[in-house]
Structure formats: structure tokens, C-alpha cells
N, C-alpha and C positions, 0 to 999 in steps of 0.2 A: 543472507545478503546484507551487506552493510548499507547504511543510510546514504553514504556518498554516492553509491551506485543508483539508488532510488532517486536522489536529487538530480543527478546528472542525466537520468533518462525519465524525468518526470512526465513528459508527454505520453510515454508508453505506459506508465503506472497509473496515470490519472484516472483512466477508465475503471481500473480495479478499485481505486479508492472511491470512485463514485458508486460502484456497486456495493461496496462495504458500508458506506455512509451515504445513503440515498437522499438525505435531507440536505446535503451540501450541494450547492449549485455549481455549475460549470465555471461561473465567474469567481466564486469563492476559491475553487481549486486552482484556478489560474493564478490568483493572488498568492496561494500557498507556495507555488513554484518549487515544490519538493522540500521546502524547509520544514523539518520535523516539529519544531516548536510552534510554528504558525499553524500547522495542521492540528496539533494537539489543542491549541487554543480554540480553533474553530469547532472541533469535536466537542469540547467542553461547553462552548457557547451555544451551539445549535441543539445539542442533545441534553444539556443540563446535567452533565456527569462531573464527578470529581476528577482532579488531576490524576489520582491513582487509577481510576477506572479508564480514563482516557489512555493512560500509558499501557494498561493491560490490552486494550483494544488495538492500539498501534502495534504492540509486540506480537499479538496474534495475527494481525494482518501481515506484518513483515515476515513472520514465520511461514505463512501461507504462500507468500511470494517466493520464498526460498524453496519451498516444496515444488511449486510450479516450475521454477527455474531448473531444479535438479531433474525433474521428470522430463522436461523438454530437451535436456542435454544428454539423456540416457541414450546409449548406443543401441541401435536396433540391429539384432543379428538375424540374418535371413535363415529361414528353416531349410531342411533338406529338400532336394528337388525330386 
């Protein structure tokens, strides 16, 4: 999933971000507004991690969103009757 899609649908993804980074407040995530660099900065600030570590966390979270998106888009084939 590309970041433009995350940014465009931030209200939908904000809950997932809050689960991933529980120390970030609702207000902080509102300020992020889907901007990747702002989210990275908040993660670094609140969790005291390096830029590289923050990038790894963001990439893992983004990959998880991709997996959830693909599984929800999977076609359900009804079984035999």
C-alpha cells in the first residue's frame, strides 16, 4: 500500500497507528494527518528511537496494512451445497 493511500484515508488508518504506537495521543495523530515524515518524527520523539528504527517500524506497520488490505479483498468462494 503506498503512502498516498494512507494519507488520503488517514482517519481510517489512525486507529491502527494508535494500536501500533500506543504512547501517541489522539491529538498527536490528528496533527500527523497522514504525513509520513511527521509520524516518523513523533515516533522518534515519544519513543526515543533513531530515525532508522522509526523507519523500520513504519515500514513494518505499512506492510501489515498491506496484508490486511489484501486479506479483506480476497474473494470468498462458497463451498458445495
